N, C-alpha and C positions, 0 to 999 in steps of 0.2 A: 516734481518727480516723486515717486513713491518706492520705498524699499520694503520688501516682505520676505519671509522665509517659509518654505513649504512645510516645515516641521513645527512652526510656532504660530501664535496668533497675532503677534504684533504687526502693525503696519506703520512704518515710519514715513511721515510726510517730510520730504526734503525741500524746504523752502528757503529762499534767500532771506537774509536778516533774521534767521531763526536759529536759536541756540539749542542744539540737539545733543542730548547725553544718553548714551547706551551703557548701562551698568550690567555686567554679567558676573555674578558672584561665584558661580560654579566654575572651577578651573577647567574641568572637562569640556563644558559648553563653550567657555571662553576660547579655549584652544581650537575647538571644532569650527567656530564661526570665523575666527581669523584665517584658518586654513582654507575655508570656503571662499572668503574674500580673495585670497591669493589665487585660488584656482579660477575664480570668475574673471580675474584680470587677464588671464592668459587666453580667454575666449572659450574655455571649456565650460560645460554645464556644471552648475553647483546648486546648492539649496536656495541661494538667494535669487530673487527676481526683482529686477529694476524696471520700472515702467514710467511712462509719461503719458498723461491723459488716457490711462488704462491700456496703453499699448506697450508691450515689452520692448525694451531697448537694450543694446549691447553694453554690458558692464564695462568691458575693456575700453570702450570709447567715451565713457561718461564718468567713471568713478575710479579713484586711486586710493588704495589702502596703504598707509605708511606705518610700518612697525618700528623702525629705527630711524628717527629724523637725523641722527648724526651721520648716516651714510648717504643722505640725499646728495645727488650730483646733477648739475645742469647738463653734464656731458655723458649721461647714461645713453645707452645705444638707441633707445626709441626716440629720445629727444633729438639726438644728433642726426639720425636718419630722416626725421621730419624736417629738420633744419636744412639738410642737404637737398631734400626734395623741393623745398621752397626756393632755395638759392638757385637750383637748377632751372626752375621756371623763370626766375628773374634774369639769369644769364641768357637763356634762349630767346628772351623777348627784348633784349637791349644790345647795345654795341659791344657788350662784354663777350658775346658769342664769337666775334671775330678774334678777340684776344685769346679766348680759350682755344680756338682752332689753330692759331699761330703757335701757341705753346705746345700743343700736341704734335704739330708738324716738326717742331724742333726736337721733341722727345723721340719721335719716330726716326728722324735722321740720325740722332745720337745712337739709338738702338741698332740701326743698320750698320753704323761704323763699328760698334762693339762686336757685332756678329761677324763682320768681315775680318776683324783682327784676330778672331779666335780660330783654333784648329778644330773646334767641334761645331757640329750643326746645332744652332741655337734658335729658339723661338722667342717672341716678344709680343706684347699687346699692341695691336695696331688699330684699335677702335677708340675714337675720341669720346670716351665716356666722361661726362662732366662730374658726376658724383665721385668717380675714382680719383679725379684730379683734386677735388676738394678734400678727400680723405688723405691723399698724398701730402697735401699742404698742411694737414692737421688743423684745419679750421674748426674752431670750437668756441664755446662760451668762456668768457673770462670769469673765473670764480674767485671772489675776493675773500680774504680772511675776515670773517664777520661773526657776529653773535648767532646763536642758534635760531632765534626768532627771525632774524634777517635772512638766514639761510633758507628757512622754511618758506618765507614770503617770496623770495626770489624763485624758488622751485615751483610754488603754486602759480605765480605769474606766468612763467615760461610754459608750464604744462597746460595752463588754460589757453594761452594765446596760440601755442603750436598744435596741441593735441585736442583742444576743445573739452578738456576735462572739466566737469561742472561740480563734482562733489569729491571732497577729500576726507577720508576716514583716518583719524589718528588714534593709535593705540597707546594708552598710558601717557598722553601728552601732558596731563596735569601734574605728572611727576617730574617733568623736565622744565616747565616754564613757570615763572612767577605770575602772580595775579595780574599785574599791569601788562605783562607780555601777552597773556591770554586776551585781555581787552584790546590790545594793539592788533592782535591777529583777527579778532572779530571785526574791528574797524576796517582792516585791510580787505577782509572777505566781503564786506558790504560794498566797498568801493569797486572791487573786481567783479561783483555779482556772482560769487561762487558760494557753495554750501560747505559748511564744516560740520562733521559728525565726530564727536569725541567718544571713544570706546574705552571704558574703564572697568576695573575689576572690583572696585569698592566705591562707596558713595562719598563724594567730596564734602567738605565742611558746609559750603554755601550752595545748596542745590537749587535755591530759589532764583539764582541768576540764569537758569536755563528755562526756555519756553516749553520744551518737551523732554520728558525723562521716561525712558523705558528700562524697567528692571527685570532681569531674570535672576531670581534668588537661588540660594544653594539647593533648594528643593525643586528647581526648574519651574516654579510658579512665576507667572508673568504679571507685572504691575505697570500700568501706564499712568503717568502724572502729567497734567497740563497746567502749567503755572499761569 
């Protein structure tokens, strides 16, 4: 995959097993690019263009920008909706469908009895929608109390498996993780065959650990370093 921006010259090659660092020293540009990542994730047009074999691909289907890793949750709406979608297909293709229909028949009978006991004219849902039942049962991922790096890796794994996200952009992650945790993250990324792009506002101490470094300095000059 390749990432570029219509207002800048850089072309970021997003490769597996590649350590990519994006340094933006100008606060204004840093803020602008983060905002555009967030806009692109909603499906709206932004300055970034993501492509594969020179063909533009949808950012919201392939890239996730994470500003605050502490707020990551396996049970965010998009992940849960995708989980319910997959569970629905599983239920419809197995003997679980009969159980589902029996449960809805019981709920419908219960709704009828409630309506009959009331002095008011009441309505109720009479369609056996599998996803509604899953939501009613509050089926969701178990989130353990764990370290930040484990929380990040769990989120990456589920997002990749359920949503097909290939590239994860982290903002200021070097400020939160120790050196050995960053190494652990890259090992995990290599195993999962996903791409990590770190976005920082200043140059780290050991820049030689990265394969590709793109710098936009305070004067908006662009510098590309290939280690």
